[in-house]
N, C-alpha and C positions, 0 to 999 in steps of 0.2 A: 504494498497499500504505499509507503512511503515512495518507495521508490519511481512509483506511478505518479507520486505526489512532484517530486523533484522532476519528473521528466514534462510535466503540463507548466512548470516556475520556467523552466527553461526555455519549450518552446514559445513560451508569453515573453519572454527575453527580447527571443532572437525579431519575435515580429515586431517588439516597440524599435530594437535595432535595426530591422531589416529596412524600414520605414526612415530611419534616421539616416541610412546610407544618402536619402535623396537630398540631406540637409546640403546646401552650398555656403557656403561662408565669402559674400563676395568681396575680392579684394581690387584697389587698385594702386599698381606697382610704376613703379618710374624713379628717375638719377638727379639728381641736382647735378652742375655741372661742376661740384664741387667731391666729388663720389659719394655724397649721402646716399644712400636707397631709404626710399620714403615708401610707405605700407600703411595705406588709409582702408579701412574697412567702415562703412557706413552704415550705423542703427541705430535709425531715433525712436524705437519701442521705448527706450527709457531717457531721462533728461539726463545722463551723465558720459562723462566723454574721462578716456583714457589716453595719456600721453605717455610714451616709452621710447628708451631706447637701449640698444643693444651695443656694446664695443666689444667686440671680438678680440678678447683679451682675458687674459685667466690666469690661476697660476701658473701652468704649463709653458705664460711665456716669458717668466724671469729668468735673470741671469739665476744659477745656482748659488752664487753669494749675496744675492740679494731679492731673498724669498720674500711673502708678502706683501707686495707691493701692489697687484690686484685689490687685496683685502681692503688696506690701507686706503686705497683712492675709493673705494668701496665709501667709506668712511671723510677721507678726507672731500669730498665732492659736496659734502652739505655745509662745508664749512661758511658757503657763502662764494662772491665774485666780485668784480669790479662795481660792479653797482646794487649787488644787495649784500646787507650787511653781514658781518660776520654772527653765524647762529641764526641770524633770520630766514634762512630758506624753509625749515619745516612749518615756522610761524606766519609766514605769509600763506605757504600751502592752506592751512592747516586754517588759520583766519577768514578764510576766503570758502568755507565747506570742502575742502578735499581734505585726500589722504596719500601719505607717499610712504615707499619703500627703497630699497633696492637689497641684490644677494648679488653673490659671486661664488664662480662656479671653481674647477681645473679652467676650462674654453673661457669662458665671456662673463661680462657685466652687466646688471642689469639692472636700470632705474626705472621710474615709473611715477607718476600723479595719477590718481584718478578723481576727478574734479566736475563740480556743475558743470553740462553742457556751455553753457554763459562766458566759463572760465577758459576754454580755449585759451584764448593767445596770451593769457595768461601765463600754463604750464609750457606753453612754446616759448615765449621769452626765459624763461625761469631756466628750460632744460639748455636754452641757445647761449643762457652764461655761462653753463658750467662744461659747455663745448668748449666756448672761445676766451671766457674771463674768470677762470675758476681763483681763488684766492688759496695760493697755493705761497705760502710764506713761512717764516721759521715759526711763528705763532701757533699756527693752524697743523705742519706738521708735530710740533712736540707733541699740542694734546690729542693729536690723533694717535700718535703713536703709544702712548700711554693707556688709551682705548682701547688700543687691538692688544697690546702684550693684555690689558686685565682683562679681555672677552679670553683669550685663550686660559688663563688663569680659569676659569670661571667655568668655561665649557671643557677643557679638555686635562688641565694639570689638576682640579679639583674634583673632579668627576670620577666616580668607580667608573672603570675600563673606559675611562672617556680619551685613551689614546690609543684605544684598539686599532681606530684607522689608519690612523698615520703609521704605526709599527703594521700593520699587514701594507700596505702600500710601498714600504722605504724596503721592505721586503721582496715585493710582488715583482716590481723595476728597477732594475740594473741601471739602464739609461733615460730611459723616456719621465721624463719633466713632473709626469702622477706620481713622481714617489716623494716628493715632500706636500705638506699638508697646503691648504688654500691659505689659512691663518698664517702661515710663513714661521718663519723663526725669529723666534722674539732678541735676536742676539744681531741677525741680519739687519732688524728696525730699526734697532736704537741704531748700528754703526750705518743708517742711511744719510745721505747730505742731503743739505737742500736740493744741490746741482741732480744728485742721481734722481730723488722725486721727479723732478720737473724734467727730468730726461725723459721720464719713463710717460708722461702726461703728454709732451709735445709726441712723442712715437706711435703710441694705442689713442690716444682721444683726440680724432680728426674725424670731421666727417667717412671720410671713404675709409673707414675701420671700424662703422656704426650704421645700422639700421634704426629710422625714427619709423614709431608704428604710433596712429590714429586709431583708435574705436570707438565708434561708439555713436551718441547724438552729436552731428554736423553734418555739414552741407559739404558737399568734396570741392566745389570751384571755390570755395571761403578758405578753405583748409589749405586747400594750394597754394593759395595767394599767402596766406598767413606764416607757411612752411618758407617762400621762398623768402618774403618779407625778414624772419630772422633767422634762415639758416643759410642763406644762398650765398653770401658775401663773405662767410668763415671759411678763409684759408685751407684750401686741400693741404694735407700733410707736410711735409718736407723734405721727410724720411724714410727711407724704406723700412717697413713695416717686417719685423723680424716675426720670422713664422718656426718658429722647430717642431721637426717633423721626422722625428727620429722616431725610427721599427723596431719593437722592441722584440728580440729574439726568443724564442721559445723559452720556460723557464727551465725545462731542462731535469724536473726531479723534483718530487718534495722535496719543503724545506717546513722546519718545524723548531718551535724553540718556544722556551717559557719567559713569562713574565712574570713576577713577584712585584707586588702592589698593595696600594691600600682595599684592599675587597671585599666584601664578606663572601660572596659563594666565587667555588673555582665556575671558569666558564671557559670554554672554545670556543675557535674564531678562526674560521677556513675562507680565505680570501681566495676566490679562483679566477684564471685568466677569462675575462668574456668580451663578444664580441662590438663592436664601435655599433654607437647608436644609429638609426637608421637602414640599419644592413636585417636583409629577412631571417638572418641569425638572429639579432637582437630582439626581433619582435617573437620570437620563436620561445627564445631564453626566459621573455616575458612572463606569456602564457607557463613556463614550466615553471617558475620561479612562483607562480599565483597558485599552481595544484599542490606544489610542496609548502607552503608559507602563507594561503592567503585568506585568512577569515578562518571560521568557527569550526569548519569542515573539511581543510587541507590538511595531507598528511600527518604534518608534525603535530598538528595539535591534537588528533586524533590518537596516530599511532606513540606519538611521545608525549606531550602534555599530559593528556588524561590520561594518560596508561601511569605514571607518575616517573617516568622517566628524565623527566628537566623541571624545572621549576619556571623556566621561559625557552624560546624557541624561536629565531625567526629567520628572514632569507631579505636579503636588500640587494636591490640591484640596480651600479647608480647608470645613469643616461648620459656616458661621456663621449665625447668628439673621436674620438680615437680606441681602440679595444682598452677597457678597465678591469673591473674586477665585480664579481657576485658575490657576494660573502653573505655565510651560510653563520650563524652562532646558535649557542647552547649555554644555558644558565645552570649548573648541577643543583639540583636539589638540597637542602639543607642538610649536612651530612652525608650528603653524596658523594660518587665517587665520579669525577669528571669523565676518568674512559668510559665508564658507562654512557653519561650520556654522550659522548663522541661516538660509542660504538652504535648506540639509535641513530643518531645521526645516520652515520654511513650505510647502515640497514635501508635505511629509505633514499637514500643517493645510489646504494648498488639497484634496488629494485626501480626506479625507473631508466636505470641504466640498460638494465638485464631483460626489463619485461616491459610489456604497453602499456600504456596509462590506460583507463576506463574511456570510453567516449565521453557519460557523465561527467567526468573528471575531468575530461578535454572542453566540454562544450558551455559548461557551468561556469570556465575559468573564463571563456574567449566572451561568454554573455556578460560576466562579470566585467573585465575591460572594455567590451564595445558599452554597457552602461554607462560606464567612468568617463566616456570620452565625449558621452553625447551630453551626459553633466556638465560636463568642463564647457561642451561650446554654448551654456544656457550666461554664462558670464563672460564680460567684454573684456575684465582684466586675464583671465585665463587663456582668452583670443588672443590678445591683444601679444602676451608672454609665449604660444606659440607660433604665431605667427613671424616672431623676433626670430624664434631660436631656428626655424626650420630654414628663415634665408641667409642666417649666419651660418650655418652648417652647412646649407646644402644649396644654395642662392636659391633657394624655389620655394617662397613661401605659400603656395598654393598647394603643397602636399598636404594640410591642415584639412584640406576635403575628399585625400586621400587613407585620412587615416584608419578609419573599419576594416578598409580592407586589407590593410595590412596584417592583421587579425584573423579574417574570417575565414581563413584557405589556409589553415596552419593542419596539418594532420597528426595521427598517432605517429605517421614515423617521422615527421619531424621531430615532433618531441623528443622520442628514443634516438635522434641520430644527434639531438644537439646534445642531450643529456651525456651521451656517449665520447663525444666530441671534449668536452668543456669540463664535464664533472669528474676528472680522471686522477687519483691524487699526484700525480706526476706535474698536474699543473694546476696545485694549490700550493697555497702557505697555511702553516695553520700552527697557531699560537694557543699557548695557554695561560689562562691569567689568575693563578694562585694567590690566596691572603701572602702575606710577608711572613707570618707566621709559621708558614710551611716551606721556607728557605733555611729559617733555622734549624727545624728538625729535621732536615732531608738526612 
């Protein structure tokens, strides 16, 4: 009976997403003479507009001796500009009914404002100020250096298991610049000179290294005029943009290590080399990831957590521009043996390598992903972000209209193939996090 109900639910989800496949996100694209790529998505259903800028620069573009610069700039560009007072950027947006934020990854940096539609011009002016006249001086640099270093302490150094991603990546990548964390090395940040920071700004924060997205309630022709008014005379970058395109060699064998830290429960973290974002294998691994760890009926939940073989499990797939990592983790129960937790995880991994997943599992995972995509498309903020990423990585913002088809044709054979290709022991780093008290007793 339960199986029948599940099949009905899956059928309903597919019916809904089948209709969603007909959804079009209308897009107008063009380039300014300075190289800025402009993407316009007009949607007048609500009186709001998103203005966003994605710069094609992340931590992988940094000098190995000066890491953390992309993340530093995420903070630094809120300092103000030649015509916006120090600390006033956020106040101006919020006092005009808007909200704003920014985020940095290994591959890109993203800034956005969600504003009432009658404040479109204000948002465009403010983003153009950041691009042309950002306040990069000794006061702002010193302030934001301290902010970033303190953020690292809070997010990584003072959190249980907070360093797991840094520890996995630096072992999984020997050459590629994914080997250091986005947040950077505190010593690199402390030692950065004003010239180092200004040079980074002049290299990457230029119109020919950015995509401007406007999504929401506006009139296209008016938006084009405003874009030209505020961005058209910003000079193209005068320096060739450094692009690091290191191809990492195969891992060549499992890497194991133990980290004794201030943790309460032992944990195991596994980092498997995974395919680059936007490839067929990446979409397939995403569905495999959902089967393993996506929700209350996933294999990890049913076969590990519910059977008390671990206190917590998870699988994290990071969508990186170049091949990255799929991270699988397990935290042992109180008094439990971490080797037993690892064995339970390995058993589930071996199962998807050696046996086909069920059709019900596959269809449920696909339906869940398609529902997620449809839900995201109801938000102009999510649409703006997706358009910016597709252009930044693939020079094709219209890929947004093909998202559903990336998953709908995935088969059980595909799942088994990628499991066998990527989830092999010789393709992974395994870290045990153990309480420091265990180091003394070993």
